[in-house]
LUMPASE-352226 format. One record per residue (C-alpha): residue number from 1; x, y, z. Coordinates in pm, 1 decimal, padded with zeros to 6 digits, always signed. Layout:
SITE NUM X Y Z
...
END
This chain:
SITE 1 -02132.7 +01101.4 -02424.4
SITE 2 -02277.4 +01314.9 -02708.4
SITE 3 -02127.8 +01340.1 -03061.3
SITE 4 -01829.8 +01546.4 -03082.0
SITE 5 -01899.2 +01927.6 -03085.8
SITE 6 -01776.8 +02077.5 -03398.7
SITE 7 -01579.5 +02385.6 -03418.6
SITE 8 -01721.0 +02712.2 -03550.0
SITE 9 -01413.4 +02784.1 -03758.9
SITE 10 -01536.1 +03139.6 -03914.5
SITE 11 -01664.9 +03252.0 -03572.0
SITE 12 -01280.5 +03201.3 -03413.6
SITE 13 -01121.2 +03347.7 -03731.7
SITE 14 -01332.6 +03651.4 -03721.3
SITE 15 -01310.9 +03703.1 -03367.8
SITE 16 -00944.6 +03690.5 -03343.0
SITE 17 -00829.9 +03826.8 -03697.0
SITE 18 -00619.6 +03499.2 -03752.9
SITE 19 -00475.2 +03471.4 -04103.0
SITE 20 -00566.6 +03212.6 -04335.9
SITE 21 -00260.7 +03046.8 -04294.3
SITE 22 -00298.4 +03021.8 -03897.3
SITE 23 -00638.7 +02870.6 -03948.9
SITE 24 -00469.6 +02544.3 -04055.5
SITE 25 -00418.2 +02434.3 -03687.5
SITE 26 -00779.2 +02460.0 -03619.3
SITE 27 -00888.9 +02255.5 -03947.2
SITE 28 -00645.3 +01978.1 -03846.4
SITE 29 -00822.5 +01935.8 -03525.6
SITE 30 -01162.2 +02052.9 -03557.5
SITE 31 -01220.7 +02062.7 -03162.0
SITE 32 -00905.9 +02192.0 -03058.3
SITE 33 -01050.1 +02585.8 -03038.0
SITE 34 -01415.4 +02551.4 -02999.3
SITE 35 -01743.5 +02693.1 -02892.6
SITE 36 -02053.6 +02496.5 -02825.9
SITE 37 -02285.2 +02548.4 -03130.9
SITE 38 -02561.3 +02611.6 -02921.8
SITE 39 -02411.9 +02878.8 -02691.1
SITE 40 -02543.5 +03188.8 -02816.1
SITE 41 -02392.0 +03532.5 -02850.5
SITE 42 -02628.5 +03664.2 -02612.1
SITE 43 -02554.9 +03405.1 -02359.8
SITE 44 -02160.8 +03485.7 -02406.5
SITE 45 -02260.7 +03864.9 -02413.9
SITE 46 -02379.0 +03862.8 -02055.9
SITE 47 -02042.8 +03717.0 -01947.4
SITE 48 -01911.2 +04026.1 -01712.7
SITE 49 -01546.8 +04080.7 -01811.0
SITE 50 -01274.5 +04189.3 -01536.8
SITE 51 -01052.1 +04507.8 -01581.0
SITE 52 -00702.0 +04533.5 -01564.5
SITE 53 -00673.3 +04571.3 -01191.3
SITE 54 -00901.6 +04320.5 -01048.7
SITE 55 -00746.9 +04086.8 -01284.7
SITE 56 -00419.0 +04141.6 -01119.9
SITE 57 -00525.5 +04073.5 -00796.4
SITE 58 -00738.7 +03760.6 -00921.8
SITE 59 -00397.9 +03643.9 -01057.8
SITE 60 -00230.6 +03734.7 -00751.8
SITE 61 -00471.3 +03540.0 -00534.5
SITE 62 -00453.5 +03251.5 -00729.8
SITE 63 -00083.0 +03240.1 -00733.1
SITE 64 +00027.5 +03385.0 -00409.6
SITE 65 -00230.4 +03534.7 -00172.3
SITE 66 +00025.2 +03607.7 +00099.2
SITE 67 +00352.9 +03472.7 +00244.4
SITE 68 +00155.6 +03191.2 +00456.9
SITE 69 +00253.9 +02820.5 +00384.5
SITE 70 +00641.3 +02895.9 +00358.8
SITE 71 +00732.4 +02886.2 +00710.0
SITE 72 +00802.1 +02475.4 +00724.7
SITE 73 +01081.8 +02575.5 +00443.8
SITE 74 +01271.8 +02802.8 +00704.9
SITE 75 +01290.4 +02496.3 +00957.6
SITE 76 +01368.6 +02216.5 +00725.8
SITE 77 +01567.0 +02360.9 +00452.4
SITE 78 +01756.3 +02631.9 +00670.6
SITE 79 +01714.8 +03017.0 +00655.4
SITE 80 +01998.3 +03092.4 +00408.7
SITE 81 +01877.6 +02845.5 +00163.4
SITE 82 +01496.4 +02932.1 +00205.8
SITE 83 +01586.7 +03292.0 +00124.6
SITE 84 +01808.6 +03185.6 -00175.9
SITE 85 +01501.6 +02975.5 -00279.5
SITE 86 +01278.8 +03239.1 -00294.8
SITE 87 +01546.3 +03451.3 -00493.1
SITE 88 +01628.7 +03171.5 -00763.7
SITE 89 +01358.5 +02917.3 -00806.5
SITE 90 +01142.4 +03193.0 -00982.9
SITE 91 +01419.3 +03227.5 -01258.0
SITE 92 +01374.5 +02844.4 -01319.1
SITE 93 +01000.8 +02806.9 -01276.1
SITE 94 +00743.6 +03080.6 -01258.9
SITE 95 +00925.3 +03359.7 -01483.7
SITE 96 +00966.8 +03089.9 -01772.8
SITE 97 +00635.9 +02974.3 -01728.7
SITE 98 +00509.1 +03329.0 -01699.4
SITE 99 +00678.9 +03419.8 -02057.9
SITE 100 +00485.7 +03110.0 -02206.9
SITE 101 +00133.6 +03225.4 -02055.9
SITE 102 +00206.5 +03555.1 -02202.0
SITE 103 +00279.6 +03452.9 -02554.2
SITE 104 +00025.8 +03152.2 -02569.9
SITE 105 -00263.6 +03377.6 -02409.0
SITE 106 -00184.1 +03668.6 -02641.6
SITE 107 -00194.5 +03433.7 -02963.9
SITE 108 -00492.4 +03217.5 -02844.4
SITE 109 -00698.5 +03402.4 -02587.2
SITE 110 -00950.5 +03165.1 -02540.2
SITE 111 -01131.5 +02998.1 -02231.2
SITE 112 -00981.2 +02706.1 -02148.3
SITE 113 -00623.1 +02868.2 -02206.4
SITE 114 -00350.2 +02601.9 -02159.2
SITE 115 -00571.1 +02317.2 -02195.7
SITE 116 -00644.8 +02434.7 -02555.6
SITE 117 -00314.6 +02499.0 -02619.6
SITE 118 -00161.4 +02190.1 -02521.7
SITE 119 -00473.5 +02015.8 -02746.0
SITE 120 -00370.7 +02229.2 -03024.5
SITE 121 -00025.6 +02134.3 -03021.4
SITE 122 -00018.3 +01768.2 -02931.8
SITE 123 -00379.6 +01670.7 -03006.5
SITE 124 -00636.3 +01541.0 -02820.2
SITE 125 -00483.4 +01265.4 -02589.3
SITE 126 -00244.9 +01512.1 -02434.5
SITE 127 -00490.2 +01804.4 -02434.3
SITE 128 -00717.9 +01585.5 -02236.7
SITE 129 -00424.4 +01482.7 -02002.5
SITE 130 -00365.2 +01860.7 -01934.8
SITE 131 -00724.0 +01940.8 -01856.2
SITE 132 -00780.3 +01617.6 -01628.9
SITE 133 -00465.0 +01655.7 -01429.5
SITE 134 -00546.7 +02045.7 -01399.5
SITE 135 -00911.4 +01969.9 -01271.9
SITE 136 -00818.1 +01703.8 -01042.6
SITE 137 -00528.0 +01912.0 -00906.5
SITE 138 -00785.0 +02174.3 -00849.4
SITE 139 -00997.4 +01964.9 -00596.9
SITE 140 -00676.6 +01885.4 -00392.2
SITE 141 -00562.9 +02259.5 -00398.0
SITE 142 -00898.2 +02413.0 -00315.6
SITE 143 -00964.3 +02136.9 -00037.9
SITE 144 -00638.6 +02230.9 +00107.9
SITE 145 -00717.2 +02612.3 +00118.9
SITE 146 -01044.4 +02541.9 +00281.7
SITE 147 -00892.9 +02325.7 +00560.7
SITE 148 -00616.9 +02577.5 +00600.9
SITE 149 -00888.6 +02830.9 +00653.7
SITE 150 -01076.6 +02648.5 +00904.1
SITE 151 -00740.6 +02545.5 +01096.6
SITE 152 -00717.5 +02930.2 +01162.0
SITE 153 -01061.6 +02977.8 +01248.0
SITE 154 -00998.6 +02699.0 +01504.7
SITE 155 -00740.8 +02922.8 +01690.4
SITE 156 -01028.5 +03126.9 +01821.6
SITE 157 -01307.0 +02867.1 +01831.8
SITE 158 -01164.7 +02593.2 +01978.9
SITE 159 -01453.6 +02366.9 +01938.2
SITE 160 -01386.3 +02337.8 +01555.3
SITE 161 -01278.0 +01984.3 +01558.1
SITE 162 -01366.8 +01659.0 +01425.9
SITE 163 -01669.6 +01668.2 +01199.2
SITE 164 -01735.2 +02033.4 +01297.2
SITE 165 -01392.0 +02119.5 +01133.7
SITE 166 -01514.0 +01925.9 +00798.8
SITE 167 -01864.5 +02104.2 +00818.2
SITE 168 -01692.4 +02443.9 +00866.4
SITE 169 -01453.0 +02349.0 +00548.9
SITE 170 -01767.2 +02251.8 +00358.1
SITE 171 -01944.9 +02588.6 +00434.2
SITE 172 -01673.2 +02794.3 +00335.4
SITE 173 -01645.8 +02625.5 -00005.6
SITE 174 -02007.9 +02654.6 -00044.4
SITE 175 -01977.6 +03040.3 +00018.4
SITE 176 -01689.2 +03065.9 -00235.8
SITE 177 -01902.2 +02869.5 -00494.9
SITE 178 -02178.1 +03106.4 -00461.6
SITE 179 -01919.6 +03425.2 -00519.6
SITE 180 -01809.7 +03233.3 -00839.9
SITE 181 -02160.9 +03166.6 -00973.9
SITE 182 -02194.3 +03538.6 -00976.0
SITE 183 -01906.6 +03603.5 -01214.0
SITE 184 -01553.7 +03703.7 -01237.0
SITE 185 -01622.0 +04076.6 -01180.8
SITE 186 -01742.9 +03967.9 -00822.7
SITE 187 -01419.0 +03717.3 -00786.7
SITE 188 -01205.3 +04016.6 -00897.3
SITE 189 -01407.4 +04267.8 -00649.9
SITE 190 -01339.9 +04016.2 -00353.2
SITE 191 -00980.5 +03919.8 -00436.6
SITE 192 -00870.8 +04291.3 -00469.5
SITE 193 -01030.4 +04396.2 -00128.7
SITE 194 -00877.2 +04071.5 +00043.2
SITE 195 -00514.3 +04090.8 -00115.0
SITE 196 -00500.6 +04445.6 -00028.1
SITE 197 -00570.6 +04398.0 +00357.8
SITE 198 -00302.1 +04103.8 +00341.8
SITE 199 -00073.1 +04309.3 +00165.6
SITE 200 -00094.3 +04595.4 +00413.2
SITE 201 -00040.0 +04367.5 +00729.2
SITE 202 +00245.0 +04192.3 +00567.0
SITE 203 +00399.2 +04559.3 +00474.4
SITE 204 +00358.9 +04689.3 +00843.8
SITE 205 +00545.6 +04347.0 +00974.0
SITE 206 +00833.6 +04409.8 +00733.4
SITE 207 +00858.9 +04783.9 +00829.6
SITE 208 +00852.0 +04721.4 +01221.4
SITE 209 +01086.5 +04421.9 +01183.0
SITE 210 +01345.1 +04632.3 +00979.5
SITE 211 +01377.1 +04861.6 +01290.3
SITE 212 +01454.1 +04573.1 +01489.6
SITE 213 +01743.2 +04427.7 +01268.6
SITE 214 +01977.6 +04209.9 +01507.0
SITE 215 +02054.6 +03855.3 +01320.8
SITE 216 +02205.4 +03771.2 +00991.4
SITE 217 +01892.6 +03605.0 +00823.4
SITE 218 +02077.1 +03403.5 +00591.6
SITE 219 +02260.5 +03241.6 +00874.4
SITE 220 +02299.1 +02943.5 +00877.4
SITE 221 +02248.4 +02863.9 +00513.9
SITE 222 +02137.0 +02513.5 +00581.2
SITE 223 +02062.2 +02330.6 +00916.7
SITE 224 +02345.9 +02127.2 +01068.4
SITE 225 +02315.0 +01748.8 +01082.2
SITE 226 +01993.7 +01739.5 +00879.3
SITE 227 +01942.3 +01473.1 +00629.7
SITE 228 +02011.5 +01608.7 +00272.0
SITE 229 +01668.2 +01534.1 +00151.4
SITE 230 +01504.4 +01725.6 +00424.6
SITE 231 +01709.8 +02004.8 +00328.2
SITE 232 +01685.1 +02029.2 -00031.6
SITE 233 +01359.2 +01783.6 -00130.8
SITE 234 +01105.7 +01957.1 +00112.9
SITE 235 +01203.3 +02294.9 +00043.5
SITE 236 +01211.1 +02263.5 -00327.1
SITE 237 +00862.0 +02104.0 -00330.8
SITE 238 +00714.2 +02379.0 -00123.1
SITE 239 +00890.7 +02627.7 -00349.7
SITE 240 +00736.9 +02455.4 -00669.8
SITE 241 +00400.0 +02489.3 -00501.1
SITE 242 +00459.2 +02841.2 -00393.0
SITE 243 +00546.5 +02973.1 -00727.7
SITE 244 +00289.5 +02783.9 -00936.4
SITE 245 -00017.9 +02903.7 -01123.2
SITE 246 +00080.1 +03175.9 -01321.2
SITE 247 -00038.8 +03000.7 -01623.5
SITE 248 -00367.1 +02883.2 -01483.3
SITE 249 -00542.7 +03217.2 -01507.9
SITE 250 -00533.6 +03177.0 -01886.8
SITE 251 -00834.8 +02954.1 -01834.3
SITE 252 -01038.4 +03274.9 -01778.6
SITE 253 -00882.8 +03477.3 -02077.7
SITE 254 -01230.6 +03527.2 -02255.1
SITE 255 -01358.0 +03674.0 -01925.1
SITE 256 -01098.7 +03930.9 -01936.3
SITE 257 -01092.8 +04287.9 -02096.1
SITE 258 -00844.8 +04288.1 -02388.6
SITE 259 -00657.8 +03985.6 -02281.3
SITE 260 -00391.6 +04041.7 -02541.8
SITE 261 -00295.6 +04351.7 -02355.5
SITE 262 -00373.7 +04263.7 -02000.3
SITE 263 -00259.8 +03935.9 -01935.8
SITE 264 +00123.2 +04032.2 -02012.2
SITE 265 +00089.9 +04338.4 -01794.8
SITE 266 -00060.5 +04128.2 -01515.1
SITE 267 +00232.4 +03873.6 -01529.6
SITE 268 +00468.5 +04179.3 -01515.1
SITE 269 +00305.3 +04284.6 -01215.4
SITE 270 +00215.6 +03978.6 -01048.3
SITE 271 +00537.7 +03803.4 -01036.5
SITE 272 +00769.4 +04025.9 -00872.8
SITE 273 +00479.0 +04109.6 -00648.8
SITE 274 +00470.0 +03737.2 -00540.3
SITE 275 +00855.6 +03713.5 -00491.0
SITE 276 +00848.4 +04031.1 -00266.3
SITE 277 +00558.7 +03879.2 -00061.1
SITE 278 +00768.0 +03582.2 +00023.4
SITE 279 +01100.6 +03717.0 +00031.5
SITE 280 +01075.2 +04046.3 +00257.1
SITE 281 +00864.3 +03943.1 +00551.8
SITE 282 +01057.3 +03608.3 +00583.2
SITE 283 +01409.1 +03813.7 +00570.2
SITE 284 +01286.0 +04070.2 +00807.8
SITE 285 +01102.6 +03826.7 +01045.3
SITE 286 +01425.3 +03623.3 +01067.2
SITE 287 +01677.4 +03950.0 +01106.2
SITE 288 +01448.5 +04061.3 +01403.7
SITE 289 +01399.7 +03735.2 +01574.5
SITE 290 +01682.1 +03507.6 +01448.7
SITE 291 +01486.7 +03202.8 +01578.7
SITE 292 +01460.6 +02994.6 +01258.1
SITE 293 +01427.2 +02681.8 +01446.5
SITE 294 +01086.1 +02753.6 +01586.7
SITE 295 +00938.0 +02819.4 +01243.8
SITE 296 +00620.6 +02615.7 +01154.3
SITE 297 +00315.9 +02619.4 +00969.5
SITE 298 +00112.3 +02944.3 +01064.6
SITE 299 +00439.3 +03094.4 +01244.0
SITE 300 +00400.9 +03429.7 +01073.0
SITE 301 +00147.0 +03476.6 +01334.0
SITE 302 +00375.3 +03449.1 +01625.6
SITE 303 +00642.0 +03657.8 +01452.2
SITE 304 +00400.9 +03942.2 +01432.9
SITE 305 +00307.6 +03918.4 +01769.4
SITE 306 +00674.8 +03879.1 +01880.4
SITE 307 +00777.4 +04178.2 +01662.0
SITE 308 +00476.1 +04394.3 +01673.4
SITE 309 +00268.3 +04318.5 +01973.8
SITE 310 -00059.0 +04122.6 +02004.3
SITE 311 -00250.7 +04363.9 +01769.5
SITE 312 -00032.2 +04291.2 +01484.7
SITE 313 -00026.6 +03919.2 +01573.6
SITE 314 -00408.4 +03921.5 +01559.9
SITE 315 -00428.2 +04097.4 +01213.8
SITE 316 -00169.0 +03869.0 +01060.7
SITE 317 -00360.7 +03590.7 +01177.4
SITE 318 -00670.6 +03719.8 +01012.5
SITE 319 -00463.2 +03798.4 +00690.0
SITE 320 -00372.4 +03424.4 +00714.7
SITE 321 -00739.3 +03336.9 +00691.5
SITE 322 -00827.1 +03581.9 +00460.8
SITE 323 -00533.3 +03449.6 +00230.7
SITE 324 -00661.0 +03116.8 +00222.2
SITE 325 -01011.3 +03253.3 +00139.9
SITE 326 -00866.2 +03454.8 -00131.1
SITE 327 -00682.7 +03156.7 -00250.8
SITE 328 -00972.4 +02947.4 -00262.0
SITE 329 -01155.0 +03171.6 -00426.7
SITE 330 -00964.3 +03237.3 -00707.6
SITE 331 -00891.8 +02825.3 -00751.0
SITE 332 -01250.8 +02777.7 -00770.6
SITE 333 -01276.8 +03046.1 -01062.7
SITE 334 -00977.0 +02918.4 -01286.4
SITE 335 -01027.0 +02551.9 -01228.1
SITE 336 -01385.2 +02540.5 -01306.7
SITE 337 -01350.9 +02657.7 -01653.9
SITE 338 -01173.1 +02354.4 -01728.3
SITE 339 -01446.4 +02093.5 -01707.6
SITE 340 -01694.9 +02357.4 -01902.3
SITE 341 -01418.4 +02383.3 -02174.2
SITE 342 -01388.6 +02017.2 -02188.3
SITE 343 -01753.5 +01942.8 -02200.1
SITE 344 -01755.4 +02206.9 -02501.2
SITE 345 -01511.4 +01976.3 -02666.0
SITE 346 -01711.6 +01679.5 -02600.3
SITE 347 -01485.9 +01518.0 -02338.7
SITE 348 -01734.0 +01562.6 -02036.9
SITE 349 -02118.5 +01549.1 -02027.3
SITE 350 -02272.1 +01832.7 -02188.9
SITE 351 -02417.0 +01953.2 -01861.7
SITE 352 -02106.4 +02076.3 -01768.0
SITE 353 -02098.8 +02359.6 -02048.4
SITE 354 -02431.1 +02493.3 -01901.7
SITE 355 -02405.2 +02873.5 -01865.6
SITE 356 -02580.9 +03056.5 -01590.3
SITE 357 -02870.3 +03219.5 -01741.3
SITE 358 -02856.6 +03550.7 -01559.3
SITE 359 -02449.4 +03553.5 -01512.8
SITE 360 -02283.0 +03361.0 -01783.8
SITE 361 -02062.6 +03148.2 -01558.4
SITE 362 -02051.0 +02777.0 -01609.6
SITE 363 -02253.8 +02731.6 -01290.3
SITE 364 -02309.9 +02339.6 -01300.1
SITE 365 -01931.5 +02289.6 -01317.4
SITE 366 -01857.9 +02517.8 -01033.8
SITE 367 -02128.8 +02334.0 -00827.7
SITE 368 -01977.4 +01994.2 -00924.9
SITE 369 -01630.4 +02064.2 -00875.0
SITE 370 -01728.6 +02219.8 -00516.1
SITE 371 -01892.4 +01902.7 -00425.4
SITE 372 -01595.9 +01723.6 -00486.2
SITE 373 -01342.8 +01991.8 -00299.0
SITE 374 -01579.2 +01957.4 -00012.9
SITE 375 -01577.5 +01564.4 +00058.7
SITE 376 -01178.7 +01589.8 +00016.0
SITE 377 -01168.8 +01868.1 +00281.6
SITE 378 -01161.2 +01616.7 +00552.2
SITE 379 -00797.9 +01513.6 +00440.6
SITE 380 -00504.5 +01711.8 +00589.5
SITE 381 -00325.2 +02010.5 +00410.6
SITE 382 +00007.9 +01781.6 +00370.0
SITE 383 -00172.0 +01494.5 +00217.9
SITE 384 -00337.9 +01720.1 -00046.9
SITE 385 -00033.9 +01904.4 -00145.0
SITE 386 +00177.2 +01620.6 -00163.6
SITE 387 -00034.6 +01478.0 -00444.9
SITE 388 -00112.2 +01802.9 -00602.7
SITE 389 +00233.0 +01880.6 -00688.9
SITE 390 +00248.3 +01584.0 -00908.7
SITE 391 -00018.2 +01672.9 -01109.3
SITE 392 +00115.3 +02071.6 -01130.5
SITE 393 +00439.1 +01946.8 -01268.5
SITE 394 +00212.8 +01741.5 -01538.0
SITE 395 +00036.6 +02022.1 -01649.9
SITE 396 +00336.6 +02265.0 -01638.7
SITE 397 +00538.9 +02034.9 -01853.4
SITE 398 +00273.7 +02026.0 -02135.6
SITE 399 +00232.4 +02390.9 -02111.2
SITE 400 +00574.7 +02506.8 -02177.3
SITE 401 +00638.7 +02182.6 -02438.9
SITE 402 +00326.9 +02357.5 -02634.2
SITE 403 +00528.7 +02694.2 -02647.8
SITE 404 +00787.4 +02489.9 -02882.9
SITE 405 +00531.7 +02272.1 -03061.8
SITE 406 +00358.0 +02592.3 -03184.4
SITE 407 +00659.3 +02783.8 -03269.7
SITE 408 +00731.4 +02479.8 -03513.8
SITE 409 +00370.2 +02397.9 -03666.3
SITE 410 +00233.9 +02730.2 -03639.9
SITE 411 +00497.8 +02998.1 -03718.9
SITE 412 +00265.8 +03241.5 -03883.1
SITE 413 +00026.4 +03222.6 -03567.7
SITE 414 -00015.9 +03609.9 -03464.2
SITE 415 +00203.7 +03658.7 -03147.3
SITE 416 +00166.7 +04016.6 -02979.0
SITE 417 +00393.8 +03925.6 -02707.3
SITE 418 +00679.7 +03682.6 -02786.5
SITE 419 +00887.2 +03492.0 -02551.6
SITE 420 +01216.2 +03736.5 -02558.0
SITE 421 +01568.5 +03643.6 -02652.1
SITE 422 +01459.7 +03428.6 -02962.9
SITE 423 +01577.3 +03059.8 -02957.8
SITE 424 +01777.9 +03092.2 -02649.4
SITE 425 +01450.8 +03221.4 -02472.9
SITE 426 +01238.6 +02963.0 -02610.8
SITE 427 +01539.3 +02688.4 -02486.1
SITE 428 +01508.3 +02867.1 -02144.1
SITE 429 +01145.3 +02868.3 -02093.9
SITE 430 +01156.4 +02497.0 -02161.4
SITE 431 +01470.9 +02362.5 -02004.9
SITE 432 +01459.8 +02544.1 -01684.5
SITE 433 +01115.3 +02397.5 -01541.2
SITE 434 +01171.7 +02069.5 -01685.9
SITE 435 +01495.6 +02063.3 -01474.6
SITE 436 +01309.6 +02183.8 -01178.3
SITE 437 +01061.8 +01903.7 -01229.5
SITE 438 +01298.7 +01641.7 -01236.3
SITE 439 +01480.5 +01763.0 -00896.2
SITE 440 +01160.0 +01786.8 -00718.1
SITE 441 +01024.9 +01437.6 -00846.9
SITE 442 +01371.7 +01297.5 -00765.6
SITE 443 +01374.4 +01463.5 -00409.2
SITE 444 +01001.3 +01380.8 -00293.2
SITE 445 +00946.9 +01187.4 +00002.8
SITE 446 +00799.2 +00817.8 +00013.8
SITE 447 +00457.5 +00918.3 +00055.4
SITE 448 +00456.0 +01119.0 -00257.6
SITE 449 +00638.7 +00892.2 -00464.9
SITE 450 +00367.4 +00620.0 -00362.2
SITE 451 +00053.9 +00837.4 -00432.1
SITE 452 +00170.2 +01104.5 -00647.0
SITE 453 +00148.3 +00907.1 -00975.0
SITE 454 -00190.2 +00777.6 -00904.0
SITE 455 -00383.8 +01079.9 -01040.7
SITE 456 -00114.2 +01133.6 -01314.0
SITE 457 -00185.1 +00782.7 -01427.3
SITE 458 -00584.9 +00799.9 -01418.7
SITE 459 -00567.7 +01062.8 -01683.5
SITE 460 -00498.4 +00801.3 -01951.4
SITE 461 -00752.0 +00579.1 -01816.0
SITE 462 -01044.9 +00832.3 -01814.0
SITE 463 -00948.8 +00937.9 -02157.2
SITE 464 -01016.6 +00603.4 -02312.3
SITE 465 -01305.7 +00530.2 -02087.6
SITE 466 -01482.8 +00874.9 -02163.4
SITE 467 -01371.2 +00896.5 -02531.4
SITE 468 -01315.1 +00574.6 -02661.2
SITE 469 -01191.4 +00566.4 -03041.9
SITE 470 -01374.3 +00943.7 -03103.7
END
């Protein structure tokens, strides 16, 4: 590990027009907000920035992508409770987290986003945990999306099994890595096209299903004679996964045009769009078919075929495949900026901070992360996501606590967007996600309780191994 890279305070002060009082937080921990000294303005100047519309679809693709993945909630938690989850979980999870992300992105719009916020608020150790946990979670998440995409391909190509399944997943990850090396404009264009296609198919399902409304979609509220853990624990864990990720896109804030303006606007569009994407097709499909006991992973394809015929069923299957490709695309984009930023701060080998000479992207970090994801793609989606939830809760907890800490230690830091409702609003964005996290962890299954803490506890070990007493 080379010597700790020093922060260029004057560059940040000039770039973000921070007043003298607010510069104190940078002087306290020199590497909290940093640029690598050798990174020239010319290299950073070639980074192609995303406008508002492509950025909206990048955020939507990362956080949602489509309704696929929630089907098991209907069978395990019941149709009524599933629909209520999609109405109320956002109030206690993604909406408060979005307020935090909007305030801190407008205050500190730097690459690395939440990792840099946590590091500024709580110091090197906890900043490293936020970055390491998020990077580790991205391996699991990206691998899960690649596995799901290959699963949908296997519906039409039955020979994709065993090692062939793993090979196809690896090829998908390689393709997405190439797209990401090309830069956020390329990612934004791909995300926009894929997301619009998915939304059109889902909208067609909703319209046709609405004309065939024959059942009460909220009945029964919960499945009869089912263990309480299955009703509440599984559904809540899936809900947190479905509504996670809105703060993660802050890691590419420097690659977005006018992030102080566009990030809050994107959140205001994407959060309600995500809620509608999950709630509406679920409600209309239940109202049309009433067969909640038959819901399983991939059931939206079956529902589309039963409601709109073979053509709509085929389109929904393609939409599910597209969704997972889009989610993988956005996940690689947001997560690979983390090792690049941590390398700039001296936590990881310097090679991870290298920028592509043509596209300005952290291409070595992208390739290295993609290789790890490809190796993990031999696991099942359930195995990958079970461990992922623990890491996501850790990152989200540190992120929301940073909003409180920075309000206390840096009250004069310019905040073009502020969490609404004063102190009550600040309390809300902290307490609500923490309460949801505790409920999810207490309700987790034995496998999750056994393996989930492992990568979380690995974070402190890696900190002392990589950083020592620096």
